N, C-alpha and C positions, 0 to 999 in steps of 0.2 A: 122623752124618748116611745114606748109604748106604745102614743095614740100612732105619729106618722109612724110606725110598726104596724098597727092592727088597719091602719087605714088606707096602707100602699096592697098588704093580702087582700082586703074588701074587695079591695081596684081591681088586684086579680083575677078576684074568686067570678066579677059579675061583669066583668070589659074582656083580662084577653082569655084564660083561661077558654070559654067559652068559643070566641074565634079559634083560636086554638085548636082546639077539637074536630071544630070544624071543619077544616082543613085537612086534621088527621084521619074523620072517615070519609071524606072526597077522596084522601090520599087510597086510604082501604079497597075503596071501593075504582078504584082506576079498575078496567078494567087491564087493559095496557101498562106495567106499574113503569115508569121511566125509571132514565141510568140515573138521576140524582133528587136522591127527596128527599132535602137539601132546596133545591134549586128548583124545586117541584110546589116546594113550600114559602118559597121568596111568592113566586109565582103567583098565588094564591093568594097575596098575606099584600098583594100591591107595592112590596120591597124589591123584584126583578124594575130594574125601563125597561120600555121599553126597547120592541125588537130595533138591533140597528135597521132591518127597510122601511119603518116608520118615520123613523128618527131621518129620516137620505126625504124622507116626500113633503113630511112636515117644515123642512128646513126648503127644499125645493119653496112648500104652498104660502112659504113664513118669505124670503125673497120676492116671489113672486105680488102678492100681496102691496108687500113693502114698494117693490117696484109701481102700480095700480097705483098705492097711493100720495104716490109722489107725484107721478104726470097729472091725475085728482087734485090738488090742491095749488098746482103750479092749474094749471087750467082754472083753478077759482078765482088764484089771484088774479089772471086775464083777465076772465068773466066783470070782476067785481071793478076792475080800473077800468074795464069801458061801460060799462052802468052807471058808472058818477060820473061819464061823459052828459049822463044824460038824466039821472038825479041826485043832485049836489047832497051829501048827507045836512042836516039841516045846522051842524057847528059846524060846517065847512071845513072840516078833516073830510080825510079819505078814512074807510071806516075800514080795518082787517079784522 
């Protein structure tokens, strides 16, 4: 049990503490202190999610790309079927 505790303490000292100290230094050096220090820390540690505007833009882009992908899949299917009229596959079946 003692070894596990030592390993965890070492992990904190090597990984977590330097990162947390860097965020606290950034907060200290911030010319205009934020109203909520915890939000500042979350943002700099990457725990705060994307901004709502970013999320909406990404959702819109995702929907557009999904539509485009669907259209391209249909076009690909149609072109493959047209190609099979001129070049049948070696095994005699349509390739998908």
